[in-house]
C-alpha positions in Angstrom: 3.9 -15.0 -23.3 1.7 -11.9 -23.2 2.9 -8.9 -21.2 1.0 -8.9 -17.8 2.6 -5.8 -16.3 1.0 -2.4 -15.9 2.0 1.0 -14.7 1.7 1.7 -10.9 2.2 5.0 -9.2 2.1 5.7 -5.4 1.8 9.3 -4.5 1.6 10.8 -1.0 0.7 14.4 -0.3 4.4 15.5 -0.2 6.0 13.2 -2.9 5.7 10.4 -5.4 7.2 7.4 -3.7 6.9 4.9 -6.6 6.5 4.9 -10.3 7.1 1.7 -12.2 5.8 -1.5 -13.7 4.1 -4.3 -11.7 2.4 -7.6 -12.2 0.2 -7.5 -9.1 -1.0 -4.9 -6.5 -2.9 -5.5 -3.3 -4.6 -2.6 -1.5 -6.7 -2.4 1.6 -9.9 -0.4 0.9 -13.0 0.3 2.9 -14.7 -2.5 0.9 -12.0 -5.0 1.8 -8.6 -6.2 0.6 -8.3 -5.9 -3.2 -5.9 -7.6 -5.6 -5.3 -6.1 -9.0 -3.9 -7.8 -12.1 -3.3 -6.4 -15.7 -6.6 -5.5 -17.4 -8.5 -5.3 -14.2 -11.9 -3.6 -14.5 -11.8 0.1 -13.8 -12.6 1.1 -10.2 -12.1 3.8 -7.6 -11.8 2.9 -4.0 -11.1 4.5 -0.6 -8.1 3.3 1.3 -8.5 2.5 4.9 -6.6 4.4 7.6 -3.9 2.1 9.0 -3.5 0.0 5.8 -0.9 -1.0 3.3 -0.3 -1.5 -0.4 1.7 -4.3 -1.9 3.4 -4.0 -5.2 4.9 -7.0 -7.0 7.2 -5.4 -9.5 7.8 -6.7 -13.0 11.4 -7.6 -12.1 10.2 -9.9 -9.2 10.8 -7.6 -6.3 8.0 -7.1 -3.8 7.5 -3.7 -2.2 5.1 -2.9 0.6 4.1 0.6 1.7 2.3 1.7 4.8 -0.5 4.1 3.7 -2.7 6.3 5.8 -6.0 7.0 3.9 -6.4 8.2 0.4 -7.7 6.6 -2.7 -7.0 3.8 -5.3 -7.7 4.4 -8.9 -7.6 1.4 -11.3 -7.9 1.4 -15.1 -7.2 -1.6 -17.4 -3.7 -0.2 -17.9 -2.6 1.4 -14.6 -3.1 1.7 -10.8 -2.7 4.9 -9.0 -2.5 5.2 -5.2 -3.2 8.7 -3.9 -2.3 8.4 -0.1 -2.5 11.0 2.6 0.9 9.6 3.8 3.0 6.6 2.6 6.3 5.1 3.5 8.1 1.9 2.6 7.9 -1.0 5.2 11.6 -1.6 5.0 12.2 1.9 6.5 10.0 1.2 9.5 11.3 0.5 13.0 8.8 -2.2 14.1 9.7 -2.1 17.8 9.2 1.6 17.9 5.9 1.3 16.1 4.7 -1.5 18.5 5.4 0.9 21.4 3.7 3.8 19.6 0.6 1.5 19.0 0.4 0.6 22.7 0.7 4.2 23.8 -1.7 5.7 21.3 -5.4 6.1 21.8 -7.3 3.6 19.7 -8.7 5.3 16.6 -6.4 8.3 16.7 -4.1 9.4 13.9 -1.1 8.1 15.8 -2.8 4.7 16.3 -3.6 4.3 12.6 -0.1 5.4 11.6 1.6 2.8 13.9 -1.0 0.2 12.8 -0.3 0.9 9.2 3.5 0.7 9.6 3.3 -2.6 11.5 0.9 -4.2 9.0 3.2 -3.2 6.2 6.2 -4.8 8.0 4.2 -8.0 8.6 3.2 -8.2 5.0 6.7 -7.6 3.8 8.0 -10.4 6.0 5.4 -12.9 4.8 6.8 -15.8 2.7 5.2 -15.9 -0.8 
């Protein structure tokens, strides 16, 4: 069977949070939700505020990161996510983020951050 994995990097302003091999990546861009497989056509997209990125690792693990803005760069051999901020969904306190979302002004940075974290948690908890 042919190798269907590719290099993925997720970099936030302050740190690289992921570097590894994946078989599938999902990102929320301003043009819509985008799925990327090995040998995808090259593209460059803008990530939405309040979005998430899903990484299906080559070993079968699924990781989901909450991302706040930034860009997605895809080549046939790799995917790079350059986010303004990113954190893993399994590090998020969903109850605290629901409260933050209710208290934040719609459209504010705080609103998008809480929305991103909640979307990431929901995506992580989906059965696939």
